[in-house]
C-alpha positions in Angstrom: -5.0 17.4 17.1 -2.8 16.1 14.4 -3.9 15.8 10.8 -3.8 12.5 8.9 -0.8 13.7 7.0 1.0 14.6 10.3 0.1 11.1 11.7 1.5 9.5 8.5 4.7 11.6 8.8 5.1 10.2 12.3 4.6 6.7 11.1 7.0 7.2 8.2 9.7 8.3 10.6 9.1 5.0 12.5 9.1 2.8 9.4 12.1 4.4 7.7 14.1 3.9 10.9 12.9 0.3 11.3 15.7 -2.2 11.3 13.5 -5.0 9.7 14.9 -5.9 6.3 11.4 -6.4 4.9 10.9 -2.6 4.5 7.5 -2.2 6.1 7.8 1.4 5.0 6.5 0.4 1.6 3.5 -1.2 3.1 2.6 2.1 5.0 3.2 4.1 1.8 0.9 1.9 -0.2 -1.8 1.8 2.4 -1.8 5.6 2.9 -1.8 6.2 -0.9 -4.7 3.8 -1.5 -6.7 5.0 1.4 -6.3 8.7 0.6 -6.6 8.3 -3.2 -8.9 10.7 -5.1 -10.2 10.6 -8.7 -7.7 13.5 -9.4 -4.6 11.5 -8.5 -2.3 10.3 -11.2 -3.1 6.8 -12.3 0.4 5.6 -11.4 0.0 6.6 -7.8 -3.2 4.5 -7.3 -2.0 1.6 -9.4 1.3 1.3 -7.6 -0.4 1.5 -4.2 -2.8 -1.3 -5.2 0.0 -3.4 -6.7 1.9 -3.0 -3.4 -1.1 -4.1 -1.4 -1.8 -7.0 -3.7 1.7 -8.2 -3.4 1.6 -7.9 0.4 -1.8 -9.3 1.1 -2.5 -11.8 -1.8 1.1 -12.9 -2.5 2.7 -12.7 0.9 5.5 -10.5 -0.3 7.4 -8.1 1.9 7.5 -4.4 1.3 11.0 -4.7 -0.3 9.5 -6.9 -3.1 6.7 -4.3 -3.6 9.3 -1.6 -3.8 11.4 -3.6 -6.4 8.2 -4.3 -8.4 7.4 -0.5 -8.4 10.9 0.3 -9.7 10.7 -2.4 -12.4 7.2 -1.2 -13.5 8.3 2.4 -13.7 11.1 1.4 -16.1 9.0 -0.7 -18.4 5.6 0.9 -18.7 4.4 4.4 -19.1 0.6 4.2 -19.2 -1.5 3.1 -16.2 -5.2 2.2 -15.8 -7.4 4.6 -13.9 -9.2 3.2 -10.9 -12.1 4.9 -9.2 -11.6 5.0 -5.4 -14.3 3.3 -3.4 -16.4 5.4 -1.0 -15.2 3.5 2.0 -11.4 3.0 2.3 -11.1 0.6 5.2 -11.9 0.9 8.9 -8.3 1.2 10.1 -6.8 4.7 9.7 -3.2 5.9 10.1 -4.1 7.3 13.6 -5.1 3.8 14.7 -1.8 2.5 13.5 0.3 5.0 15.4 -1.7 4.5 18.5 -0.1 1.0 18.8 3.0 0.5 20.9 6.2 0.7 18.8 7.6 -2.7 17.9 5.7 -5.9 17.3 2.3 -4.3 18.1 2.8 -1.4 15.7 4.2 -3.7 13.0 1.1 -5.9 13.3 -1.1 -2.9 13.0 0.6 -1.9 9.7 -0.3 -5.3 8.4 -3.9 -5.0 9.6 -4.1 -1.6 8.0 -2.9 -3.0 4.7 -5.6 -5.7 4.9 -8.3 -3.2 5.7 -7.4 -0.9 2.8 -7.0 -3.8 0.4 -10.4 -5.2 1.4 -12.0 -1.8 0.7 -10.8 -1.9 -2.9 -12.9 -5.1 -3.5 -13.6 -4.2 -7.1 -10.0 -4.3 -8.3 -8.2 -7.5 -7.3 -8.6 -9.3 -10.6 -7.5 -6.3 -12.6 -4.4 -5.9 -10.3 -3.7 -9.7 -10.5 -3.9 -9.5 -14.3 -1.6 -6.5 -14.4 1.0 -8.2 -12.1 0.9 -11.3 -14.3 1.2 -9.3 -17.5 3.9 -6.9 -16.3 5.8 -8.8 -13.6 5.1 -12.5 -14.5 3.5 -13.1 -11.1 0.8 -15.7 -11.5 -2.6 -14.9 -10.0 
């Protein structure tokens, strides 16, 4: 049986080779990071994952926009808030995602995974919205 990391690696192979210009790989990266976050993780890891999920779910932006936002944020800010991971991180796991058929079905599962993980972090949306407005000029 594969570990979650091995399942994620399999998904990453799929998303990195995906011809879609929206760069769904970033959505998978952010979902996996937020779902597997621990209190010991660097604040930048969790913050960037949550920003990516916020941009995807709340703002309807593609993974490419999240990636560009991450690059911009990395250049302009050095300190990041610390978020405490919730006990439950979403009902959809990476194994559920890779169980879907490659193509439209798997792509839709990545979106559902993002939604599931974002919903699990229900305590942070306003903080992330404020951060995006302050740092990126994205209105909540």
